[in-house]
TORROPA-40824 format. One record per residue (C-alpha): x negated, y, z negated; residue in one letter. Coordinates in steps of 0.2 Angstrom, whole numbers, plus 5000, padded with zeros to 4 digits. Example, Ala and Ser with C-alpha at 12.3 -4.5 7.8 and 13.67 -1.06 7.14 Angstrom:
2
493849784961a;493249954964s;
//
This chain:
473
500050004999m;499250165006y;498750254991a;499050434992l;500850454983q;501750594972v;500650594956g;499550454959t;498650474976a;498250654975v;497550624958s;496550464960r;495250554968r;495350694954g;496150814968w;497250904956l;496450854940k;494750924947g;495551094950w;495351244938p;497151304934s;496751464942c;495851424958s;495451574968r;493451624964l;494051784955t;495951774953s;497451664957c;498551714972r;500251634970d;501351764974s;502951794985l;501851934994a;502952064992g;504551964996l;506252074991g;496452525140g;497652495155n;497452495172n;499152455178h;500252595173v;500052775183n;499952895169s;500853035180r;502452915185r;503952955175r;504952815167y;506652875160s;508452825161e;509852915156v;510552835140g;509352685139l;507752785129g;505952785135s;505252625140l;503852555131t;502052535138e;502552355142v;504252395151e;503152525162k;501952385167i;503352245170m;504352385181t;502952425191d;502552235193s;504252175196v;504552315210k;502852275219a;503052075218t;504652025212g;505351955196p;504251895183i;504251725173s;504651725154f;502951655153s;502151815161t;503451925150y;502851845135m;500951865138q;501152045143l;502252085126c;501151985113l;499351975122s;499052125134h;497352185129p;498152355124t;499852365122h;500152185116g;501052155100y;499552065093y;498352165100m;498752335093r;497952395076n;499752485070e;500752325070n;500852265052a;501252085059v;501051965044f;501852015026g;503152125018a;502652265030r;502652165046g;503852065055d;503751895047f;503051805030i;502151645034t;502151495021s;500151525017p;500651705012e;502051635000i;500951524989s;499151454988q;499851284985v;500451275003f;498551285009g;497851174995e;499051034999l;498551055018t;496751035012a;497050885003i;497850795017w;496350835029l;494950775017l;495950635011e;495950575031r;493950605031w;493750505014m;494750365019s;493750345035d;492150245031a;491350285046r;491950485046a;491150495028k;489550485034e;489750625045q;489650805043n;491450875047f;492051055052r;493551145050l;494651225065v;496051325065e;497051395080l;497951565077g;497251605060p;498251765055g;497451845042r;496451715037g;497351665020t;497651475026l;495851455030m;495351545014d;496351425004d;495651275011i;493751335010l;494251364992r;494651174988v;493251124998v;491951224988s;492651144972q;491750984976f;489850984979p;489850824990n;491150905001l;490451075001r;488750995007q;489550905022k;490551045028l;489451145042k;490551255052s;492151345052v;492951385071h;494351505072l;495351525088v;495951705090e;496051825103t;496551975094s;494852095089q;495952175075s;496352015067m;494651945069r;494152105059t;495452035044l;494851855046q;493051905044e;493352035030q;494351885020k;493151725024l;491351805027r;490851795010r;491551615005v;490651555021c;489051645018q;488951605000s;489151425004n;487951425020g;489351375032w;489351455049e;490851535056i;491251565074f;492651645085w;493251575101h;494751645114d;495351465116s;495351295110a;494251235127v;492851365120d;492651265104i;491151145107p;491450955108q;490350795106g;489350865092t;489550715081g;490450805068e;492250755061y;493450895065t;494850945054m;495951045063l;497551145058v;498751255069a;500051335059h;501551455069e;500251435083f;501251345097f;502851445094d;502051605101a;501351515117l;502151585133p;503551465139v;504351455156h;506251445156v;506751305169l;508651255175e;508951105185k;509951105200t;510350985215q;508751045223q;507751005208g;507051125194w;507151315196h;506451445186e;507251565176v;506451735180l;506651925174i;507252055186d;507752245185i;509552255179a;510352365192q;511952395184s;512652355167p;513752215177v;512152115182d;511752085164r;512251915162f;511651835178s;511251655172v;512751555163k;512651495147t;512151315146n;513451195141p;512351035139s;512550945123p;510750875125l;509951045121l;509951145107i;510351315109n;510151495101q;511151645107p;509651715114s;510251695132m;511751825128t;510651975130s;511252155126l;509852235138s;510552365151a;508752365158r;508252185162w;509252035168k;508951845172r;508951785188v;508651605196l;507251565208s;507951525226p;507051375227t;505851265215p;504151355211t;502651255209a;502551285190i;504451235188s;504051075198t;502651035189l;503251075171l;504950995176g;504150825178f;502950835163a;504050725153s;505050585156p;506350655144r;506650795157f;507350665170n;508750615160a;509550795158l;510950825169p;511150955182i;511351135174g;510251085160a;509151225155r;507251205146i;505951295139e;504251215142v;502451285140s;501051255151a;499851335139v;500551215127t;500251055137m;498351115140k;498151155121t;498751005115a;497750905125r;496250975119q;496750945102i;496850775106g;495250765115e;494350845098m;495250705087i;494850575098q;492950595095e;493250585076g;494450685066g;496250735060s;497350875064a;499050945056l;500251055067i;501351155058i;502951235066d;504651255067y;505551145079g;506150965082k;505850805093d;506950885105n;506750995120v;507551165118f;508651255131g;508951435123d;507751465107s;506751625113l;507051755101r;506251915095a;505851985078f;505652155071k;505552195052n;505952025049h;507552015058k;508051935074i;508252065088v;508752065108d;507351975117i;507152115127f;507152245112h;505552365113r;504552235122p;502752255116g;503252305097e;504152155093c;503651965089d;504251845102i;504351655097t;505051495104a;505551325094n;504251195097v;504551035106d;503650925095f;504050765107a;503250855120f;501650895110l;501550695107k;501950645126d;500550755130t;499150685119m;499850505114s;498650405125d;497150475117i;497550505098v;498850435086t;500350535080t;501350555065h;502950625061g;503550755062p;504250765045i;505050935036p;503951035027q;504751005010s;504450815012t;502850845017f;502150945001l;503350854988a;502550694993r;500750764993l;501150814974g;501550994976m;502550984958q;500950934949l;500151084956r;501451204953i;501651144934d;499751184932a;499951354938l;501351394928v;500451334912r;499051444915a;500251584920a;499751734907k;501651794907s;503551754909p;503451854925e;502051774933r;502951594930r;504451644937e;503451714953t;502551534954i;504051444952e;505151554965q;503751544977a;503751354977a;505651344978k;505451454994r;504251325002l;505451185001i;507151275000d;508151145010p;509151275019l;507651385024g;505751345027m;506051165019g;506951115034s;506551225046q;504651205048y;504051025052q;502350945051f;501550835064l;500050735058g;498650685071i;497250545068t;496050465081n;496550285087k;495150205078m;495850245063e;497650225066g;497150045071e;496350015054k;498050035045s;499449945046n;500450035032e;500550215041g;499750365036v;500550455020w;501650555019p;502250515037f;502950355034i;504650305032d;505150295014v;506350145016n;504850045025e;503850095010e;505150024998s;505149855008q;503149855007n;503249874988n;504649744986t;503549624996t;501949644986t;502949624970t;503849464974t;502249374983t;
//
């Protein structure tokens, strides 16, 4: 029986018992984080429409592009809005992306326990692999945000001398220079004091392979922000839903609502924008044909079905698989399910969902993650586990034990309440606890050695049967 269970496996190697009650090097962080250069635009050109207000810089670029070459894809729209070098949401210094001042709060910002338990799982996989224990290891994070999650992981590693010596480097995939600066400010000191090298990369493909090191990788709320193409199945094949300039208010709803029961839909396709409209490509495009046949599941969808699928996701997932295949383990944490989504695109501003075309470049844009698509992309080279809900992952790895220790060490009733409320939010069955999913990834050699699955991704009923069998024999 795999040993990593609530109250036993996490502590059998002294993980929880070995931590100081306040595990920050200088102070505990366990609060609710305050809950409660453009060549595309002619500067002389006037962009104004009566009753619609001024266009954002991204909308000016979109307008020029559509007028010059025709409608753009949703993938191009997301890239412009989020990653344009000077006007993209993630690239602008004035955008407070994370925390109470930003447009969303992530799990690592809510409680340090989230990062600590993530570290436990990664380190446990390394220690369970007899061959890997002889190797040095490296840590990789895709989309590190402010560096909070990696900071918590490194703090766990630093508590154990044998682990501290085996870690050689930290690799962060980040395209925003302003975010890189925040990450360096948070991580540079702990890396320098322990002799760990830290590197930044523009994409996962830039991370060196074949180094002989064991890779521990985490991608938290990374895939939801990757650009997606929106496709619709017709009698002629997969066509692409594109974005065009709305000539009049009556043109706003040019793509009908998808009635297919096989797709999970959100209301984002009902746009309130009077400036942009959705149109369907007259014939299949190269990308719609490629992505429409990227998964056998898509073939079973009926005529009229609409899907959101990402070429960048497919490429990145494959790169992750290749890294783990050489020796490693990974966690992908995001919101979504083992389903294809047809209408999950949405925009966020000041912690609220807004219209997908609201102030392009000034809002975050995300789409639900199709975990089955991730698994399809890498299943031939690695073993995948799950996904399971965030609440299940955290509870099974001993979250309550850690919370109890922090509560006992708290110096005031207010502090204790803050710690407990943060924990409740992470596992809330109506919120983060069910919305976020964990997908585990291990190399196939490790998977072949274990017939009992990988904790905490095993089925509870299967675990009970194993226990019964062991008892009766």
